[in-house]
C-alpha positions in Angstrom: 138.0 63.2 49.3 135.2 62.0 51.3 132.4 59.7 49.8 129.9 62.4 49.5 132.4 64.8 47.5 133.3 61.7 45.3 129.7 61.0 44.4 129.1 64.7 43.9 131.9 65.2 41.7 132.5 62.1 39.8 129.2 60.9 39.5 126.7 63.4 40.1 127.9 66.1 37.9 127.7 64.0 34.6 124.4 63.2 35.8 123.9 66.8 36.3 124.5 67.8 32.7 122.2 65.1 31.4 119.3 66.3 33.5 119.9 69.6 32.2 119.5 68.3 28.6 116.6 65.9 29.3 114.1 67.4 32.0 111.7 69.8 31.3 112.3 73.3 31.6 110.0 75.8 33.1 109.0 78.7 31.5 107.9 81.8 33.7 104.3 81.2 33.3 104.6 77.2 34.2 106.9 78.4 37.2 104.3 80.6 38.7 101.7 78.1 38.2 103.6 75.6 40.2 104.1 77.9 42.9 100.3 78.7 43.2 98.3 76.1 45.3 99.2 73.2 47.8 99.7 69.4 47.6 98.0 66.9 49.9 96.7 63.4 49.5 98.1 63.4 45.8 101.5 63.7 47.3 100.8 60.6 49.4 99.8 58.9 46.2 103.0 59.9 44.4 105.2 58.5 46.9 103.8 55.0 46.1 103.2 54.5 49.7 100.2 56.2 50.8 99.5 56.6 54.8 96.1 55.5 54.9 95.8 56.7 58.6 96.3 60.3 57.3 93.7 59.9 55.1 91.2 58.4 57.6 92.0 61.1 60.1 90.9 63.8 58.0 87.7 65.4 59.5 84.6 64.5 57.8 83.0 67.7 56.5 79.8 68.9 58.5 77.6 71.8 58.2 77.3 74.3 61.1 74.0 74.8 62.4 73.8 78.0 60.8 74.8 76.9 57.8 72.1 73.9 57.8 69.6 76.8 58.6 70.5 78.5 55.3 70.0 75.4 53.6 66.8 74.8 54.9 65.5 78.6 54.8 66.6 80.4 51.9 68.3 77.5 49.5 64.8 75.6 49.9 62.7 78.6 49.4 64.7 79.8 46.1 64.4 76.1 45.0 60.5 76.3 45.6 60.6 79.6 43.2 62.5 78.0 40.5 60.7 76.8 37.4 63.5 75.8 34.7 61.3 75.3 31.9 59.8 79.0 32.2 63.4 80.4 32.7 64.7 78.7 29.9 61.8 78.9 27.2 59.9 81.9 28.4 61.8 84.4 30.6 65.3 83.8 29.1 66.5 84.7 32.7 65.9 84.5 36.3 62.9 86.4 36.8 63.4 89.8 39.0 62.1 88.7 42.2 64.9 85.6 42.1 67.5 88.3 41.3 66.1 90.1 44.4 66.0 87.3 46.7 69.4 85.9 45.9 71.0 89.2 46.6 68.7 90.0 49.7 69.9 86.6 51.1 73.6 87.1 50.4 73.9 84.4 48.0 76.6 86.1 46.3 78.6 86.6 49.6 78.9 83.0 50.5 82.6 83.0 50.7 83.0 86.6 51.9 84.1 87.0 55.7 81.1 88.0 58.3 83.2 91.1 59.1 82.6 92.2 55.7 79.0 91.3 55.6 79.3 87.9 54.1 78.0 84.6 55.0 81.6 83.2 55.6 80.6 79.5 55.1 83.1 76.9 54.7 83.8 75.1 51.4 81.4 72.2 52.1 78.6 74.5 53.1 79.2 76.3 49.5 79.2 73.0 47.9 76.1 71.9 49.3 74.3 75.0 48.5 75.4 74.6 44.8 74.5 70.9 44.8 70.9 71.8 46.0 70.2 74.6 43.5 72.0 72.7 40.8 69.1 70.1 41.4 66.6 72.3 40.3 68.1 74.7 37.9 71.7 75.1 36.4 70.8 78.4 35.2 70.2 79.4 38.8 73.4 77.4 40.2 75.7 78.8 37.9 74.3 82.5 38.6 75.1 81.7 42.2 78.5 79.9 41.7 80.0 82.2 39.9 80.5 85.2 42.3 81.8 82.6 44.8 84.3 81.0 42.7 86.9 82.4 40.3 86.1 86.1 40.5 86.8 89.4 42.1 85.6 88.2 45.6 87.9 85.3 45.7 90.9 87.2 44.4 90.3 90.3 46.7 90.0 87.9 49.8 93.5 86.2 48.8 95.6 89.4 47.5 93.5 92.3 47.8 94.5 95.5 50.1 92.6 95.8 53.2 91.0 99.1 51.9 90.1 97.3 48.5 88.4 94.4 50.8 86.6 97.1 53.1 85.1 98.7 50.1 84.2 95.9 47.6 83.3 93.2 49.9 80.5 94.4 51.5 79.0 95.8 48.3 79.5 92.1 46.4 78.4 90.4 49.5 75.1 92.4 49.5 74.4 92.0 45.8 75.1 95.9 45.2 77.7 94.9 43.0 77.3 92.0 40.5 80.9 90.7 39.6 82.1 88.9 36.6 85.7 87.8 35.4 87.5 88.4 32.1 89.9 85.8 31.3 89.2 84.3 27.9 89.9 86.2 24.5 88.9 85.3 21.0 92.7 84.7 20.4 93.1 83.2 23.8 91.6 80.2 25.6 93.2 77.8 27.2 96.6 79.4 26.0 95.8 82.3 28.8 99.3 83.5 28.6 98.9 84.6 24.5 96.2 87.1 25.5 96.4 90.3 23.3 94.5 92.4 26.1 96.9 95.3 27.3 97.3 97.9 29.8 100.1 100.7 29.5 101.0 102.5 32.7 100.1 106.2 32.1 99.2 109.1 34.0 95.7 110.6 33.3 92.8 112.4 35.3 90.7 110.5 37.4 87.8 112.2 39.6 89.4 115.4 38.7 93.0 114.6 39.8 96.1 113.7 37.7 97.2 110.0 38.8 99.3 107.2 37.9 97.2 104.5 36.4 96.6 102.2 33.8 95.0 102.5 30.1 93.3 99.6 29.4 92.3 97.8 25.8 90.5 94.3 25.9 88.4 92.0 24.0 86.8 89.0 26.3 84.2 86.6 25.6 82.0 83.7 27.1 82.0 85.8 30.2 79.5 84.5 32.8 77.4 87.4 34.5 79.0 89.8 32.1 75.8 91.2 30.8 74.7 92.3 34.2 77.9 92.6 35.7 78.6 96.0 37.5 82.2 95.4 38.2 84.9 93.4 36.1 87.6 91.6 37.2 90.1 91.9 34.3 93.4 89.7 33.4 95.7 91.5 31.0 99.4 92.0 29.9 100.7 95.3 31.7 103.6 97.3 30.1 105.2 100.4 31.2 106.9 101.6 28.1 107.9 104.9 29.5 109.2 103.7 32.7 107.0 105.5 35.2 107.7 102.8 37.7 111.2 101.5 37.2 113.4 100.3 34.6 111.2 96.9 33.8 109.0 97.3 30.7 107.1 94.2 30.3 105.3 93.8 33.7 103.5 90.7 32.8 99.8 89.5 33.5 98.0 91.5 35.7 94.6 91.7 37.2 92.5 94.8 38.2 89.1 95.6 38.9 87.2 97.6 36.4 83.7 99.4 37.1 81.7 98.6 33.9 80.0 102.2 33.7 83.6 103.8 33.0 83.9 105.5 29.5 85.0 103.1 27.0 83.4 99.8 28.4 81.1 98.0 26.0 78.9 95.1 27.4 78.2 93.0 24.3 74.8 91.1 23.5 74.4 88.0 25.2 75.9 84.4 24.4 73.6 81.5 24.7 75.8 78.8 26.0 74.0 75.3 25.3 70.7 76.7 25.5 71.6 77.5 29.4 69.7 80.8 30.3 72.5 82.1 33.0 74.0 85.3 31.6 76.9 85.2 29.6 78.2 87.4 27.0 81.4 89.6 25.7 82.7 92.7 26.9 85.1 95.4 25.2 87.0 98.2 26.5 88.9 100.7 24.5 91.1 103.3 26.1 89.8 102.7 29.5 91.7 104.4 32.2 91.7 103.1 36.0 94.2 104.3 38.8 96.8 102.0 40.0 94.7 101.2 43.2 92.1 99.2 41.0 94.9 96.7 40.8 93.9 93.7 43.0 96.8 93.8 45.7 97.9 97.1 44.6 101.5 97.7 43.3 102.6 94.9 45.0 100.7 92.4 42.6 101.6 94.0 39.2 102.6 91.4 37.1 101.4 88.7 39.4 98.0 88.1 37.6 99.1 84.5 36.6 100.2 83.2 40.0 97.1 84.6 41.7 94.6 83.0 39.1 96.1 79.8 39.4 95.7 80.1 43.1 91.8 81.2 42.9 91.2 78.6 40.7 90.8 76.0 43.4 87.1 77.2 44.2 85.7 76.8 40.5 87.4 73.6 39.9 87.4 72.3 43.4 83.9 73.2 44.6 81.2 74.7 42.3 81.7 72.5 39.2 82.4 69.3 41.1 79.2 70.0 43.3 77.0 70.7 40.1 78.5 67.4 38.7 77.8 65.4 41.9 74.4 66.7 42.0 73.6 65.9 38.4 75.0 62.1 38.8 72.6 62.0 42.1 69.5 63.6 40.4 70.0 61.1 37.5 70.4 58.1 40.1 67.2 59.1 41.8 65.1 60.0 38.8 66.1 57.0 36.8 65.7 54.5 39.4 62.3 55.9 40.3 61.4 56.3 36.7 62.5 52.3 36.0 60.4 51.2 38.9 57.1 52.7 37.6 57.9 52.4 33.9 56.4 48.8 32.5 57.2 47.0 29.4 56.1 43.4 28.7 54.1 43.4 31.9 57.1 44.4 34.3 59.1 47.0 35.4 61.7 48.1 32.9 64.3 48.2 35.9 63.8 44.3 35.8 65.7 44.2 32.6 69.5 43.6 33.0 70.1 45.9 30.2 68.7 48.5 32.1 70.2 47.3 35.1 73.5 47.7 33.9 72.9 51.3 33.3 71.2 52.0 36.9 74.3 50.1 38.3 76.9 52.6 36.7 74.8 55.7 37.4 74.2 54.8 41.2 78.3 54.0 41.5 78.8 57.1 39.8 76.9 59.3 42.0 78.5 57.5 45.3 81.8 58.2 43.9 81.3 61.9 42.8 79.9 62.8 46.1 82.8 61.1 47.9 85.5 63.1 45.8 83.3 66.3 46.2 83.4 65.8 50.5 87.1 64.5 50.3 88.1 67.7 48.4 85.8 70.1 50.7 87.6 68.7 53.6 90.8 69.6 52.2 89.8 72.9 50.9 88.4 73.8 54.8 91.6 72.9 56.2 93.3 75.9 54.6 94.7 74.5 51.6 94.5 75.6 48.0 94.4 72.4 46.0 95.7 72.8 42.6 96.2 69.4 41.3 93.3 67.8 43.0 91.0 70.5 41.9 92.1 70.0 38.4 91.3 66.4 38.9 87.9 67.2 40.1 87.1 69.6 37.5 88.1 67.1 34.4 86.7 64.0 35.9 83.7 64.8 37.6 82.3 66.6 34.6 83.5 63.7 32.5 81.5 61.3 34.8 78.4 63.4 35.0 78.6 63.4 31.2 78.4 59.6 31.2 75.6 59.5 34.1 73.3 62.0 32.1 74.1 59.8 29.0 72.8 56.7 30.9 69.5 58.2 32.2 68.7 59.7 29.1 68.8 56.0 27.3 66.9 54.6 30.2 64.1 57.3 30.0 64.5 57.0 25.9 61.5 58.8 24.7 60.4 60.4 27.9 63.8 62.4 28.0 63.8 63.6 24.3 60.5 65.1 24.0 60.9 68.4 25.5 58.8 70.3 27.8 57.7 71.1 31.5 57.6 67.4 32.1 60.8 66.5 30.9 63.2 66.8 33.8 66.4 65.7 31.9 66.6 67.7 28.9 68.0 70.7 30.0 70.3 68.8 32.2 71.9 67.2 29.0 71.9 70.4 27.3 74.0 71.8 30.1 76.4 69.0 29.9 78.8 70.6 27.4 79.1 73.7 29.6 80.6 72.0 32.5 83.0 69.9 30.2 84.4 73.1 28.6 84.4 75.9 31.1 87.2 77.1 33.8 89.9 74.8 31.5 88.8 72.6 28.9 88.8 68.9 30.0 91.1 67.6 26.9 93.7 70.1 28.1 93.2 69.7 31.6 93.5 65.8 31.3 96.3 65.9 28.9 98.7 68.2 30.0 97.7 69.6 33.5 97.0 66.6 35.8 100.0 64.6 35.4 102.3 67.6 34.2 101.8 69.6 37.2 101.1 66.7 39.4 104.3 64.9 38.6 106.4 68.2 39.4 104.4 69.4 42.3 103.4 66.1 44.1 106.5 63.8 43.6 108.7 63.5 46.4 111.9 64.7 44.7 111.3 65.9 41.1 111.0 69.6 41.8 113.8 69.7 44.2 115.9 68.4 41.1 114.4 70.7 38.8 114.8 73.7 41.2 118.5 72.6 41.6 118.8 72.6 37.7 117.7 76.3 37.6 120.1 77.3 40.4 122.6 80.0 39.0 125.3 79.3 41.4 126.8 76.1 39.5 128.3 74.9 42.9 125.1 75.4 44.9 123.1 73.6 42.1 125.2 70.7 42.1 125.2 70.1 45.8 121.4 70.6 46.0 121.0 68.3 42.7 123.3 65.5 44.4 121.3 65.4 47.3 117.9 65.4 45.6 119.1 62.8 42.9 120.2 60.4 45.6 117.4 60.4 47.5 115.2 59.9 44.2 117.6 56.8 43.7 117.0 55.3 47.0 113.1 56.1 46.5 112.8 54.4 43.1 114.6 51.3 44.0 112.1 51.0 47.2 109.2 51.8 44.8 110.4 49.1 42.5 110.6 46.9 45.3 107.3 47.7 46.6 105.6 47.5 42.9 107.1 44.0 42.5 106.2 42.6 46.0 102.6 43.7 45.8 101.8 43.2 42.1 103.2 39.6 42.3 101.5 38.6 45.5 98.2 40.1 43.8 98.0 42.7 46.4 97.9 40.6 49.4 101.3 41.7 50.5 100.2 45.5 50.8 99.5 47.7 53.8 96.2 48.4 54.8 94.4 49.9 57.8 92.0 47.7 59.8 88.8 48.5 57.7 86.8 45.8 57.9 85.3 44.6 54.7 86.8 47.3 52.8 90.5 46.2 53.8 91.1 44.3 50.5 90.5 47.3 48.5 93.1 49.3 50.6 95.5 46.7 49.7 94.8 47.0 46.0 95.2 50.7 46.0 98.5 50.4 47.8 99.5 47.8 45.0 98.3 50.6 42.0 100.2 53.4 43.9 103.4 51.5 43.9 103.1 50.5 40.3 102.1 54.2 39.5 104.8 55.9 41.4 107.5 53.2 39.7 105.8 53.7 36.1 106.0 57.9 36.5 109.8 57.6 37.4 110.2 55.3 34.2 108.4 57.8 32.3 110.2 60.7 33.2 113.5 59.1 33.2 113.6 57.8 29.7 111.3 60.6 28.2 112.5 63.7 30.2 111.1 67.0 28.9 109.5 64.9 25.7 106.9 63.8 28.1 105.0 67.3 27.9 104.5 66.4 23.9 103.5 62.7 24.6 99.9 63.9 25.6 98.5 60.6 25.2 101.0 58.9 27.8 100.5 61.8 29.9 97.0 61.8 30.2 96.9 58.0 30.9 99.4 58.6 33.7 97.1 61.5 34.8 94.1 59.0 34.7 96.0 56.5 37.1 96.5 59.4 39.7 93.0 60.4 39.3 91.5 57.1 39.8 93.7 56.5 43.0 92.1 59.9 44.3 88.5 59.1 43.5 88.9 55.4 44.9 90.7 57.0 48.4 87.6 59.2 48.8 85.4 56.5 48.2 87.2 54.6 50.8 87.0 57.4 53.1 83.3 58.0 52.3 82.6 54.3 53.5 84.7 54.8 56.8 82.8 58.5 57.4 79.3 56.9 56.7 79.9 54.2 59.4 80.6 51.1 57.0 77.1 50.8 56.1 76.7 47.1 55.1 73.9 48.3 52.8 76.2 50.4 50.9 78.7 47.7 50.1 77.4 47.2 46.4 78.1 50.7 45.8 81.6 50.5 47.4 82.4 47.3 45.5 81.1 48.7 42.2 83.2 52.0 42.4 86.0 50.2 43.6 86.3 47.4 40.8 85.7 49.9 37.9 88.4 52.0 39.1 91.0 49.5 39.6 89.9 48.2 36.2 90.6 51.6 34.5 93.8 51.8 36.5 94.7 48.4 35.2 93.8 49.3 31.6 95.7 52.4 31.9 99.0 50.5 32.7 98.3 48.0 29.9 98.2 50.9 27.4 101.4 52.7 29.0 103.4 49.2 28.3 101.9 49.2 24.9 102.9 52.9 24.0 106.0 53.7 26.0 108.8 54.5 23.3 111.4 52.8 25.3 110.7 49.4 24.8 113.1 47.8 27.4 111.5 50.0 30.0 108.0 49.2 28.9 108.9 45.6 29.2 110.8 45.8 32.5 107.7 47.7 34.2 105.2 45.2 32.8 107.2 42.2 34.3 107.2 44.0 37.8 103.7 45.6 37.6 101.4 43.2 35.3 103.3 39.7 34.7 100.2 37.9 33.9 97.9 40.9 32.5 95.7 43.2 34.3 94.8 42.2 37.7 91.2 43.6 37.9 88.3 43.5 35.4 85.3 45.5 36.8 82.5 44.9 38.7 80.4 41.4 38.7 77.3 41.5 36.9 75.6 40.5 40.2 77.0 43.6 42.0 75.8 45.8 39.1 72.3 44.5 39.7 72.4 45.0 43.4 73.2 48.7 42.9 70.5 49.0 40.6 68.3 47.8 43.1 69.3 50.4 45.6 67.9 53.0 43.0 64.5 51.2 42.8 63.4 50.8 46.3 63.1 53.0 49.4 66.1 52.9 52.0 68.6 54.7 53.9 71.3 53.9 51.4 69.3 55.4 48.5 68.6 58.3 51.0 71.9 58.7 51.6 72.9 58.7 48.1 70.5 61.3 47.0 70.7 63.4 50.1 70.4 67.4 49.5 68.4 66.8 46.2 65.3 69.1 45.9 62.4 66.8 45.6 60.0 69.3 43.4 57.1 71.1 44.6 52.9 71.1 43.8 52.5 68.9 40.7 55.6 69.8 38.8 57.6 66.9 37.0 59.8 65.9 40.0 56.9 66.0 42.5 54.9 63.8 40.3 57.5 61.4 39.8 58.1 61.1 43.6 54.3 60.5 44.2 54.2 57.8 41.6 57.4 56.1 43.3 55.8 56.3 46.8 52.7 54.8 45.4 54.3 52.2 43.6 56.1 51.0 47.1 52.7 51.4 48.7 50.4 49.2 46.2 52.8 46.7 45.2 51.4 44.0 47.1 47.9 45.1 46.1 49.1 44.8 42.3 50.7 41.5 42.7 47.5 40.2 43.9 45.6 41.7 41.1 48.5 39.9 38.7 48.4 36.6 40.5 44.5 36.5 39.7 44.8 37.9 36.4 42.7 40.8 37.1 43.4 44.1 35.7 40.3 46.2 37.0 40.3 47.3 40.8 37.0 47.2 41.1 36.7 43.8 39.7 39.6 42.6 42.3 37.6 43.9 45.1 34.4 42.1 44.0 36.5 38.7 44.1 38.0 39.7 47.0 41.3 39.8 46.0 42.3 43.5 47.5 40.1 45.7 49.5 38.2 48.7 48.5 40.8 51.1 50.2 43.7 49.0 48.3 41.9 49.8 45.0 41.5 53.5 45.4 45.2 53.4 46.1 45.9 51.4 43.0 43.8 53.8 40.8 45.7 56.6 42.2 48.9 54.9 41.5 48.0 54.3 37.9 47.0 58.0 37.4 50.3 59.3 38.9 52.1 56.6 36.5 50.3 57.9 33.5 51.0 61.7 34.5 55.0 60.3 34.9 54.9 58.7 31.3 53.3 61.6 29.6 55.0 63.8 27.5 54.5 67.4 26.3 52.9 68.7 23.0 52.4 72.0 21.5 50.1 74.1 19.5 52.2 75.1 16.0 51.7 78.9 17.2 53.0 78.2 20.6 56.3 76.9 19.0 56.9 80.3 17.1 60.1 81.5 18.9 59.2 85.0 19.7 62.9 85.4 20.6 63.0 82.5 23.0 59.2 82.4 23.7 58.9 85.9 24.9 60.4 89.1 24.4 64.2 89.4 25.1 65.0 90.7 28.5 67.2 93.7 28.6 70.7 93.0 28.9 73.7 95.0 30.2 73.8 98.0 32.5 70.3 98.9 31.7 68.9 95.3 33.0 71.2 95.6 36.1 69.9 99.1 37.0 66.2 97.7 36.8 67.1 94.8 39.1 68.9 96.9 41.8 
């Protein structure tokens, strides 16, 4: 007996039996979810020894000339048309001319290939469009994003038959069909597998002929665009009780296209999600018959709906919601910085107070890191990958960070942001935040169960191989494969332990890093953190096994570390892509120090809560012998980040690029004008302040400023007065009248009026 046989039969075999008991088993749904999508940079992080050059070699996302023309043309024109206050409080919907404009310019066909009449934009261009529109109106952004993310278009492109694509995609691209996607049921939200919506294989009449098809019954809610949709992508559980297709009765979750004008389809009255006016509502179907060719992908995709949905989620989670979140953070950065400069208290701009600077610094860094992660994720998607784990990271953490940025912006604006009206450019954004937190996978579930749970299995170099070996029915083959994967895992674990010990005990000094100028120390710290994460992940899996699925707080903390590693990798990538701009260093430093401190806090929390106290103590000894390494950004870094937002600069423009700057005399245009005049008149106002003169005409008479400067100061004061003003209403104006006007028609009749 050679060594390998001895190891396999005498050592690996008992471990194999133990592993079958402790490692998590996979349900069919979990297995399908794991098979969907690809792994990318998160796999490097899970090794504990990421190859930084691989990250840096990732092409920077760029717009083509055609995509840039679309941004400068239709996107800008649409933003000029949008009046979010009027949409929300008077119209209750996008006006008809905007629906027509969106359809005519193929906003609904951004992801559709040109051969089917679409724009065939890259993920980055799709993201840029959503980002710009989001800075103007959440209602318009959601209306545009939904047909381009999780829905019939995405599913048809990935899984549809050619016949289905040729029929449906041109109609979707031109806006002749408005799609929605029905997944969430009253009984099944995050637990979509428990849906009660059903389909039965049967024979019935379709267009005068008897055909084999499906009789559907469903009740869905929270469905965006449902009230105006002409075609519904529907997820349901399919059964074949009469065995018309074969011996199998329970066929599983299936996805089909259902025209909403079929008999039995009912479109319910509108929902009102956080007072956002994008179309949303329930849909029901009773004994609705469709032929089998309405199943996306045809008979070959019967029962494969869950896998299809998991693969298609990358667009909504990885593009749409992160783009909206990045736009919101950048919008908060630009507006709050400008407001903090022009709004004065005690005779000085409020942005000079350290308490305000603390919030401004955090907003600036959040805008920097969110856009960095958005760009990196788009680069991965544009390489052809379906980023399941990274998309979950982006969805959960981008929307949470958006929430914090908006909260900070509200605090700095204070009463200005509390009093609603056309002058309040933050109030509706504040109300929209919970929508991003909740949709396309609630953040609590995503953070506690999905990010690390799915990431550990998919991205770990050996865990999935071990689990697949345990599921193998051939005992001999299973043992052989397990033996190979397990001992490779052991070798990897020993290397990881050595790396973690050396890197942590040296404070990260003995850690690999590329030659990256002033950012090089941060690469070393991320290499330290990655090795520590890989080690602690293995210990958690080893000591808890399948029970880790139920230890949601532990799983969430491990997921937080993985997420921070991804975001900080994106920050370093952005610094490199932007040309290592020295002026951006405060944003880089704040982002890195805050993220590294979060990672160290999560490590400390894990050491305090791991049930196996020996493993916790050993990991703490290797990773944090003297406690957390980092404690967050220094005050002077926060001040420098705040100052970036309060003065014109290339850094400020890079941070807030792509945002719509308002039009005419609206609130944003007024703020931009006041900010520009603040810079222009700063010297004149300083001269008046030093001379203790408040009246510009007196300052001219005493020779402190010129007549032209006095005119500019007066114009500045008028602009500031307009900025800090808030709206008021007569009592009769506040009578609701059904959201300020007659409720718009919904359902098929409203859609027909727009066609």
